[in-house]
N, C-alpha and C positions, 0 to 999 in steps of 0.2 A: 614239397607240400603238392596236394591237390584238392579239388573240391571236398572229397569225400571227409578228408581230415580236417580240413577248414571249418568244413560245417559241423561237425562232432565238437569240434573246439568250441566254436561260436555258440552251439547250443549250452555247452558246459559253462559257458561264463555269462550267459545271456540274463539269466536272473539277478546277477550282481550291477545291473545298468540300472540307473534310476530312472524314475518318472520323466517323460520327455525327452530323454537322453537322444543327442544326434550321433549318431556313430558313422564317423568317417572313414572311408575307405579308398584305397589306391583301385585302379583298374585291372590289377593281376586277375587273369582268367580263372582261378580257383575262387575269387571274390563274387563273382558274376556270371556264375551258371546260370543257364536259362532253363527255367520250368518246362518249356514246350520248343526245344530246340527245332528251329525250321530246316527243311532239307534244302540244299544246294545243288546246283549243276554236278557239284563234285561227289555227290552222292549216286547210288546205283538207283536204277530204275525202281526195283522192288522195295528200297527205303523210302523213296518219294510217294511211292504208291500206297505203303503202309500208312503213312502221315496223312494223307488223302482220305483213306478209307475210315481212320478214327475219326476226322473230321465230317464225315459222310458227305465228302465230295465225290461226286461221280464224273467218270471219265471212261473211255473206251480202253480196252487192253491194250491196244496197238497204238495208243497215243504216242506222241514223240515227246523225249525228255525235255527238251524247250518248252513244250505245250503244258507239262506236266509241272514243270517248273513258274510258270506262269500261275497255272492253278494254286499252287501253295501260295504264291504273292497276292493273289486277289483274295484268298481265303484266311489269311494269318491275320490275328487279331496282335493287339499290342503285346509288346515283350515284356515280360515279367521273370524275376528272378527268384532263385531260391531263396538268396537271405532277405529279400522283401517279403516272401511268403512267412519266414520265421518269426519276423517281427509285425505281422499283420495284425495281430489281435493285441497288442500292447500300444502304449502311447509313443514308442520310440519310433525313429526316422533312419533311414539308411541314406547317406550320401556319398554318391561316387564321384571322385574326383575328376576331372577333366583328363583324358589321356596325355600322356607325357608332361604331367605337371608335378614333378616330384616336389618342388620347391612348395607346394602348397601343402605337404604332410609333414607336421612336426615328428612324426616318428623317423622319418629318413635323417634328421639331424641327430637324433640319439643314436640311432644306426652308426652313422658316422663317429660318433663319439665313442663308442663300444669298438667298433673295429680299429680306430684310431689306436686306443689304449692297447689293443691285444697285439697289434703290429709293432709300436714301440716297444712293447715289454718283450715280444717272443725273441728268444735268442735260440731256441731249442729246435724249432721247427717240425716238433712233433705235434700229431694231432692231439694227442693226449694234454699237451701242455696248453696249446691253444685253446682247448675247450676250457681248461682251469682259468686261462687269462680272460676268457668270454664272461665266465660266471663271475669273476673277479672284478670286470669292468661293469657287469650290471649292478654290483653293490656301489659302484661311484656315481650312477645316476641320481640325481637328487631332484627335488621338487623344483628346486631353483634352474636347473638344466632345462625341465619340461616347460616350465613358464617363460624362460628365454626362447626356447623352440616354439611355442605358441605364438608370442609376441613378434617372432620374426616373420611366420606365416602371413599374420595378421596385416605386418609392413609390405610384405609381397602383395596380399590382396588388394590393399590399398592403391600400389603402385599399377597393378593391373585395372582396376577400376579406373584410374586417372588415365592411363594409356588408352583403354578403350573409349573413354569420353572424347579424348582430345583427337584419336584417330577418326572416330564416327563424325565428328564434326569439322575436320579438316579437310577430307576425302572427298573431292568433287566427283559425281558420277560419271562412268566413262560409257558412252553411248556409240554404238558402232551401226551405222547405217547401212544395209546390204544391198539396196537398189542400186542399181548403176546410174551413174550421174550423167544426163543428157545434153 
């Protein structure tokens, strides 16, 4: 998967979303391609200079890379993503899950169910048979499975909210005094 394929697929199914739909996505790189990717120190000077020129930011031709990157940071606007742009003129909203929290994504439980089915039924280890098992597993995913997955995620969210409240109220601030004692 890459951002081009994902965005083409997203556009093809977007019309099927209901009004005010919240589209929940994980942080796979192809879900969150930036509209205006900012150059970094790992980019070549020419790339950084091109970005600055597009933003009408002046600089001297012999400016050091570190100073060019500083100019990028000073002139960068807020980050916007292609998928946000795709839904911008609709009533839908894209919600990106926090990184490394797959337990907040119901589809992860469904994928686990599908992969488990294919793994248990696989006895030939041929890719063509695994593909058939995959398609067969898809037919076994029910509305009830989705409902259970969503309820599981809601429970996880509540646990996290509780932990957040508990930790926030029980942790005392840590103050380090840097001046020398005399």
